[in-house]
C-alpha positions as CSV (number, residue, x, y, z in Angstrom):
1,X,26.6,-76.6,-70.1
2,X,25.6,-79.1,-67.5
3,X,21.9,-80.0,-68.0
4,X,21.3,-77.9,-71.1
5,X,20.3,-80.9,-73.2
6,X,17.6,-81.8,-70.6
7,X,16.5,-78.2,-70.5
8,X,16.0,-78.2,-74.3
9,X,13.9,-81.3,-74.1
10,X,11.8,-79.8,-71.2
11,X,11.4,-76.5,-73.1
12,X,10.3,-78.3,-76.3
13,X,7.8,-80.5,-74.5
14,X,6.3,-77.5,-72.5
15,X,6.1,-75.3,-75.6
16,X,4.6,-78.1,-77.6
17,X,1.8,-78.3,-75.1
18,X,1.4,-74.5,-75.1
19,X,1.3,-74.1,-78.8
20,X,-1.2,-76.9,-79.3
21,X,-3.7,-75.5,-76.9
22,X,-5.0,-72.7,-79.2
23,X,-6.2,-75.2,-81.8
24,X,-7.1,-78.1,-79.5
25,X,-9.4,-76.1,-77.3
26,X,-11.4,-74.8,-80.3
27,X,-11.6,-78.2,-81.9
28,X,-12.7,-79.9,-78.7
29,X,-15.4,-77.3,-78.0
30,X,-16.7,-77.5,-81.6
31,X,-16.8,-81.3,-81.3
32,X,-18.7,-81.4,-77.9
33,X,-20.9,-78.3,-78.1
34,X,-21.1,-77.6,-81.8
35,X,-20.0,-74.0,-81.1
36,X,-16.5,-72.7,-81.9
37,X,-17.4,-69.6,-80.0
38,X,-17.4,-71.6,-76.8
39,X,-13.9,-72.6,-77.5
40,X,-12.9,-69.0,-78.3
41,X,-14.2,-67.9,-74.8
42,X,-12.2,-70.7,-73.1
43,X,-9.1,-69.8,-75.1
44,X,-9.5,-66.1,-74.2
45,X,-9.7,-67.1,-70.5
46,X,-6.5,-69.2,-71.1
47,X,-4.6,-66.3,-72.7
48,X,-5.9,-63.4,-70.6
49,X,-4.0,-64.0,-67.4
50,X,-0.6,-63.9,-69.1
51,X,0.1,-60.1,-68.9
52,X,-1.2,-60.0,-65.3
53,X,0.5,-63.2,-64.1
54,X,3.9,-62.3,-65.8
55,X,5.2,-59.8,-63.2
56,X,3.8,-61.9,-60.3
57,X,5.5,-65.1,-61.7
58,X,8.8,-63.2,-62.2
59,X,8.8,-61.8,-58.7
60,X,7.9,-65.2,-57.1
61,X,10.6,-67.0,-59.2
62,X,13.2,-64.5,-58.1
63,X,12.3,-64.6,-54.4
64,X,11.7,-68.3,-53.9
65,X,14.3,-70.2,-51.9
66,X,13.4,-73.4,-53.8
67,X,13.4,-72.5,-57.5
68,X,13.2,-76.2,-58.5
69,X,9.9,-76.6,-56.7
70,X,8.6,-73.4,-58.1
71,X,9.4,-74.1,-61.7
72,X,8.3,-77.7,-61.5
73,X,5.1,-76.6,-59.7
74,X,4.3,-74.1,-62.4
75,X,4.7,-76.7,-65.1
76,X,2.6,-79.2,-63.1
77,X,-0.1,-76.6,-62.6
78,X,-0.1,-75.9,-66.4
79,X,-0.3,-79.7,-67.1
80,X,-3.1,-80.3,-64.6
81,X,-5.2,-77.5,-66.2
82,X,-4.7,-79.0,-69.7
83,X,-5.8,-82.4,-68.4
84,X,-8.8,-81.0,-66.6
85,X,-9.9,-79.0,-69.6
86,X,-9.7,-82.2,-71.8
87,X,-12.3,-83.7,-69.4
88,X,-14.4,-80.7,-68.4
89,X,-14.7,-78.8,-71.7
90,X,-18.2,-79.1,-73.1
91,X,-19.4,-81.3,-70.1
92,X,-19.0,-79.2,-67.0
93,X,-20.7,-75.8,-66.3
94,X,-19.0,-73.0,-68.2
95,X,-17.9,-71.0,-65.1
96,X,-16.0,-74.0,-63.8
97,X,-14.3,-74.5,-67.2
98,X,-13.4,-70.8,-67.5
99,X,-12.0,-70.9,-63.9
100,X,-9.7,-73.8,-64.8
101,X,-8.6,-72.0,-68.0
102,X,-7.7,-68.9,-66.0
103,X,-5.7,-70.9,-63.5
104,X,-3.8,-72.8,-66.2
105,X,-3.2,-69.6,-68.2
106,X,-1.7,-68.0,-65.0
107,X,1.1,-70.6,-65.3
108,X,1.7,-69.7,-68.9
109,X,4.5,-67.1,-68.4
110,X,6.7,-69.7,-66.7
111,X,6.3,-72.0,-69.8
112,X,7.6,-69.3,-72.1
113,X,9.8,-66.5,-70.7
114,X,10.2,-68.2,-67.3
115,X,11.9,-71.2,-68.8
116,X,14.1,-69.1,-71.0
117,X,15.4,-67.3,-67.9
118,X,17.0,-70.6,-66.8
119,X,19.5,-70.7,-69.7
120,X,21.8,-68.2,-68.0
121,X,22.2,-70.6,-65.1
122,X,23.1,-73.5,-67.4
123,X,25.5,-72.0,-69.9
124,X,28.4,-69.6,-69.3
125,X,28.2,-66.1,-70.6
126,X,29.6,-65.3,-74.1
127,X,29.3,-67.0,-77.5
128,X,28.2,-70.3,-75.9
129,X,25.2,-68.6,-74.2
130,X,24.3,-66.8,-77.5
131,X,24.2,-70.1,-79.3
132,X,22.2,-71.6,-76.4
133,X,19.6,-68.9,-76.9
134,X,19.4,-69.8,-80.6
135,X,18.7,-73.4,-79.6
136,X,16.1,-72.2,-77.1
137,X,14.4,-70.1,-79.7
138,X,14.3,-73.1,-82.0
139,X,12.1,-74.9,-79.4
140,X,9.4,-72.3,-79.9
141,X,9.5,-72.7,-83.7
142,X,9.7,-76.5,-83.6
143,X,6.6,-76.5,-81.3
144,X,4.8,-74.1,-83.6
145,X,5.4,-76.5,-86.5
146,X,4.6,-79.8,-84.8
147,X,1.9,-79.1,-82.2
148,X,-0.8,-77.9,-84.6
149,X,0.0,-80.7,-87.0
150,X,-0.3,-83.3,-84.3
151,X,-3.5,-81.8,-82.9
152,X,-5.1,-81.5,-86.4
153,X,-4.1,-85.1,-87.3
154,X,-5.6,-86.5,-84.0
155,X,-8.8,-84.5,-84.6
156,X,-9.0,-85.7,-88.2
157,X,-8.6,-89.3,-87.2
158,X,-11.2,-89.3,-84.5
159,X,-11.4,-86.8,-81.8
160,X,-9.7,-83.8,-80.3
161,X,-9.8,-85.4,-76.9
162,X,-6.7,-87.6,-77.6
163,X,-4.9,-84.5,-78.8
164,X,-5.6,-82.7,-75.5
165,X,-4.3,-85.8,-73.7
166,X,-1.1,-85.7,-75.8
167,X,-0.6,-82.1,-74.8
168,X,-1.1,-83.0,-71.1
169,X,1.5,-85.8,-71.4
170,X,3.9,-83.4,-73.0
171,X,3.4,-81.0,-70.1
172,X,4.0,-83.8,-67.6
173,X,7.2,-84.8,-69.4
174,X,8.4,-81.1,-69.2
175,X,7.7,-81.0,-65.5
176,X,9.6,-84.3,-64.9
177,X,12.6,-83.1,-66.9
178,X,12.6,-79.7,-65.2
179,X,12.9,-81.5,-61.9
180,X,16.3,-82.9,-63.0
181,X,17.8,-79.5,-63.9
182,X,20.4,-77.7,-61.8
183,X,19.1,-74.4,-60.5
184,X,21.6,-71.7,-59.6
185,X,22.9,-68.2,-60.3
186,X,23.9,-67.2,-63.9
187,X,27.2,-68.8,-64.9
188,X,30.1,-66.4,-65.7
189,X,32.4,-66.8,-68.7
190,X,35.3,-68.0,-66.5
191,X,35.2,-70.1,-63.4
192,X,37.8,-67.9,-61.8
193,X,35.4,-64.9,-61.6
194,X,35.8,-63.4,-58.2
195,X,32.1,-63.3,-57.8
196,X,32.1,-67.0,-57.4
197,X,34.9,-67.2,-54.8
198,X,34.1,-68.4,-51.3
199,X,34.4,-64.9,-49.8
200,X,32.3,-63.2,-52.4
201,X,29.3,-61.2,-51.0
202,X,25.8,-62.7,-51.2
203,X,23.7,-62.0,-54.2
204,X,21.4,-59.0,-54.5
205,X,18.2,-58.7,-52.4
206,X,15.0,-59.8,-54.1
207,X,13.5,-57.1,-56.4
208,X,10.0,-55.6,-55.9
209,X,7.0,-56.2,-58.0
210,X,7.5,-53.2,-60.3
211,X,11.3,-53.6,-60.6
212,X,11.1,-55.7,-63.8
213,X,8.8,-53.2,-65.5
214,X,11.1,-50.4,-64.4
215,X,14.1,-52.2,-65.9
216,X,12.2,-52.7,-69.2
217,X,11.6,-48.9,-69.4
218,X,14.8,-47.6,-67.9
219,X,17.4,-49.6,-69.8
220,X,17.5,-48.4,-73.4
221,X,18.2,-51.8,-75.0
222,X,15.4,-53.5,-73.1
223,X,13.0,-50.7,-73.8
224,X,13.8,-50.8,-77.5
225,X,13.4,-54.6,-78.0
226,X,10.3,-54.8,-75.8
227,X,8.5,-51.9,-77.5
228,X,9.4,-53.1,-81.0
229,X,8.5,-56.7,-80.5
230,X,5.2,-55.8,-78.8
231,X,4.2,-53.7,-81.8
232,X,5.4,-56.4,-84.2
233,X,3.2,-59.0,-82.4
234,X,0.1,-57.0,-82.9
235,X,0.6,-57.8,-86.6
236,X,1.9,-61.4,-86.0
237,X,-1.3,-62.1,-83.9
238,X,-3.5,-61.4,-87.0
239,X,-1.4,-63.6,-89.3
240,X,-3.3,-66.9,-88.7
241,X,-6.7,-65.4,-89.5
242,X,-5.4,-63.4,-92.4
243,X,-3.7,-66.4,-94.0
244,X,-7.0,-68.3,-93.9
245,X,-8.7,-65.3,-95.6
246,X,-5.9,-64.9,-98.1
247,X,-6.1,-68.6,-99.1
248,X,-9.8,-68.3,-99.6
249,X,-9.4,-65.2,-101.8
250,X,-6.8,-67.2,-103.9
251,X,-9.4,-70.0,-104.4
252,X,-7.8,-72.4,-102.0
253,X,-10.0,-72.3,-98.9
254,X,-8.2,-75.1,-97.1
255,X,-4.7,-73.7,-97.7
256,X,-4.6,-71.2,-94.8
257,X,-2.9,-73.9,-92.7
258,X,-0.3,-74.5,-95.4
259,X,0.7,-70.8,-95.3
260,X,1.1,-70.8,-91.6
261,X,3.0,-74.1,-91.7
262,X,5.3,-72.6,-94.3
263,X,5.9,-69.6,-92.0
264,X,6.6,-71.8,-89.0
265,X,9.0,-74.1,-91.0
266,X,10.8,-71.0,-92.3
267,X,11.1,-69.6,-88.7
268,X,12.6,-72.9,-87.5
269,X,15.1,-72.9,-90.3
270,X,15.9,-69.2,-89.6
271,X,16.5,-69.8,-85.9
272,X,18.8,-72.7,-86.5
273,X,20.9,-70.9,-89.2
274,X,20.7,-67.1,-89.0
275,X,19.9,-67.2,-85.3
276,X,23.2,-68.8,-84.6
277,X,25.1,-65.8,-86.0
278,X,26.8,-64.4,-82.8
279,X,29.1,-62.0,-84.6
280,X,26.2,-59.6,-85.2
281,X,25.0,-57.4,-82.4
282,X,21.6,-58.7,-81.3
283,X,19.8,-55.4,-81.6
284,X,20.9,-55.1,-85.2
285,X,19.9,-58.7,-85.9
286,X,16.5,-58.0,-84.4
287,X,16.0,-55.0,-86.8
288,X,17.1,-56.9,-89.8
289,X,14.8,-59.8,-88.8
290,X,11.7,-57.5,-88.5
291,X,12.6,-55.6,-91.7
292,X,13.0,-58.8,-93.6
293,X,9.8,-60.3,-92.3
294,X,7.8,-57.2,-93.1
295,X,9.2,-57.0,-96.6
296,X,8.4,-60.6,-97.4
297,X,4.9,-60.4,-96.1
298,X,4.3,-57.2,-98.1
299,X,5.4,-59.1,-101.2
300,X,3.1,-62.0,-100.2
301,X,0.1,-59.6,-100.2
302,X,0.5,-59.3,-104.0
303,X,1.1,-63.1,-104.7
304,X,-1.2,-64.3,-107.5
305,X,-1.3,-67.9,-106.2
306,X,-1.1,-69.9,-103.0
307,X,2.1,-71.5,-104.1
308,X,3.9,-68.2,-104.5
309,X,2.3,-67.0,-101.3
310,X,3.7,-70.0,-99.4
311,X,7.2,-69.4,-100.8
312,X,7.0,-65.8,-99.5
313,X,5.6,-66.9,-96.2
314,X,8.5,-69.3,-95.8
315,X,10.9,-66.4,-96.6
316,X,9.1,-64.3,-94.0
317,X,9.5,-67.1,-91.5
318,X,13.2,-67.4,-92.2
319,X,13.6,-63.7,-91.5
320,X,11.5,-64.0,-88.3
321,X,13.4,-66.9,-86.9
322,X,16.4,-64.9,-85.6
323,X,14.2,-62.3,-83.9
324,X,13.4,-64.5,-80.9
325,X,17.1,-65.4,-80.6
326,X,18.1,-61.8,-80.6
327,X,15.4,-60.9,-78.1
328,X,16.5,-63.6,-75.7
329,X,20.2,-62.5,-76.0
330,X,19.3,-58.8,-75.3
331,X,17.2,-59.7,-72.2
332,X,20.0,-61.9,-70.9
333,X,22.8,-59.4,-71.5
334,X,21.0,-56.3,-70.2
335,X,18.6,-57.4,-67.6
336,X,19.9,-56.9,-64.0
337,X,20.3,-60.2,-62.3
338,X,17.7,-59.4,-59.6
339,X,14.9,-58.9,-62.1
340,X,16.1,-61.3,-64.8
341,X,13.1,-63.7,-64.6
342,X,10.7,-60.7,-64.4
343,X,12.2,-59.3,-67.6
344,X,11.8,-62.6,-69.4
345,X,8.2,-63.3,-68.2
346,X,7.1,-59.7,-68.7
347,X,8.5,-59.6,-72.2
348,X,6.8,-62.8,-73.1
349,X,3.5,-61.6,-71.5
350,X,3.5,-58.3,-73.4
351,X,4.1,-60.1,-76.7
352,X,1.3,-62.6,-76.2
353,X,-1.1,-59.9,-75.1
354,X,-0.2,-57.8,-78.2
355,X,-0.9,-60.9,-80.3
356,X,-4.3,-61.3,-78.6
357,X,-5.1,-57.7,-79.4
358,X,-4.1,-58.2,-83.0
359,X,-6.3,-61.3,-83.2
360,X,-9.3,-59.3,-81.9
361,X,-8.7,-56.4,-84.2
362,X,-8.6,-58.6,-87.3
363,X,-12.0,-60.0,-86.2
364,X,-13.5,-56.5,-86.6
365,X,-11.7,-56.0,-90.0
366,X,-12.4,-59.5,-91.4
367,X,-14.6,-58.0,-94.2
368,X,-11.6,-56.1,-95.6
369,X,-9.7,-57.6,-98.5
370,X,-7.1,-60.1,-97.1
371,X,-4.4,-58.5,-99.3
372,X,-5.0,-55.2,-97.5
373,X,-4.9,-57.0,-94.1
374,X,-1.6,-58.6,-95.0
375,X,-0.2,-55.3,-96.1
376,X,-1.2,-53.8,-92.8
377,X,0.6,-56.6,-91.0
378,X,3.7,-55.9,-92.9
379,X,3.5,-52.2,-92.2
380,X,3.2,-52.9,-88.5
381,X,6.3,-55.1,-88.5
382,X,8.3,-52.6,-90.6
383,X,7.2,-49.9,-88.2
384,X,8.5,-52.1,-85.3
385,X,11.9,-52.3,-87.0
386,X,11.9,-48.5,-87.3
387,X,10.8,-48.0,-83.7
388,X,13.6,-50.2,-82.5
389,X,16.1,-48.2,-84.5
390,X,14.8,-44.9,-83.1
391,X,14.7,-46.1,-79.4
392,X,18.1,-47.9,-79.6
393,X,20.0,-45.1,-81.3
394,X,23.4,-44.5,-79.9
395,X,23.6,-42.6,-76.7
396,X,25.2,-39.1,-76.7
397,X,29.0,-39.0,-76.6
398,X,30.7,-38.3,-73.3
399,X,33.0,-35.3,-72.9
400,X,36.2,-36.4,-74.6
401,X,34.6,-38.2,-77.4
402,X,33.9,-41.6,-75.9
403,X,30.4,-43.0,-76.4
404,X,28.4,-43.1,-73.2
405,X,28.0,-46.6,-71.9
406,X,26.8,-48.2,-68.7
407,X,28.4,-51.0,-66.8
408,X,26.9,-54.2,-65.6
409,X,24.8,-53.6,-62.5
410,X,25.9,-56.6,-60.6
411,X,22.3,-57.6,-60.1
412,X,20.8,-54.4,-58.8
413,X,17.3,-53.7,-59.9
414,X,17.8,-49.9,-59.5
415,X,21.4,-49.3,-60.5
416,X,22.3,-48.8,-64.1
417,X,22.7,-52.0,-66.1
418,X,24.5,-52.6,-69.3
419,X,25.7,-55.4,-71.5
420,X,27.6,-58.1,-69.7
421,X,31.2,-58.4,-70.5
422,X,32.9,-61.8,-71.2
423,X,34.4,-61.7,-67.7
424,X,31.1,-61.5,-65.9
425,X,27.5,-62.8,-66.0
């Protein structure tokens, strides 16, 4: 696990910067222009490139001969865009600001899924890697808790500009730490794996641009988790706006942030506890997580007070916490080595795009009762759990009664891939 501690620090710093941008951009635009809509347009430009940049970033990361330079460069580009927006937003012409946001957002997939793809090169396969993904998932949840709080506090004390500067500093720290990490092929469970011997054949050739998307569709386990989490995040993307509306309906207009903080704290606790359960197959853990989250949010729709709603939001977060851990485990175990980074960046890009779609949809439905909106969110997440169960159902049995299974691909982007055994990556 050489370098994994530095990786966690880099991931937390990068995701802190990423999580804080949504709030900081809107607050800074409101402060300098008096229009939150201006900030919304800049935020849209920041988020829009994720789905388009994800496959390109994955291909570039898998083909580069200098992965350290590529990853550090992506983090540096992300950081420079944050710093530039802190200076230009509300002062420079809008087209220039939007162009900077588009460029910075194009680096976003490497901050999320791209960084998670590095874990396989730092931690040997098996239970240790499963636990490592639980820790990796906790960096997302910790950032979701701390970043909005820091941004909100800085804005309340004076200006959103220092908050943007803090996000830029976090990005710079992430880039500096990423420069110290070892970069290499995924580590096997045992050092004696023949694949690592001096006479072993070279790794697989670089995969094409569509290979990652093909793997997400062709491999049942990847198709199941990707389709289910994408559907679930249409609902998750509406949760922030819905929580504000729900708090207002419960006569506590300022408590929307409390509900989302409760959800984030619960998610952090869930990732550090339930997410560390490696004895449960990750697909089953993902279904339980989505089912529990949907059920808790459905109950919150009927809460008579903000206090009870916050308790139920916390419970929903605890259930949601293991979902990311399970998702990362599935991507690591079933993605062919040649398209591993593509699978991670595409999965993250699809989820973020789905969340953006959900946020737009709730804007059109904002006049509906917030209890109905929250019930709709819960139904989407429960439907995602059902979708995963349907797509991931057991393959037909082979002649002779043995269940059909596929073997590890050895890195081919086109050959069948399956769950990696303890003896291999």
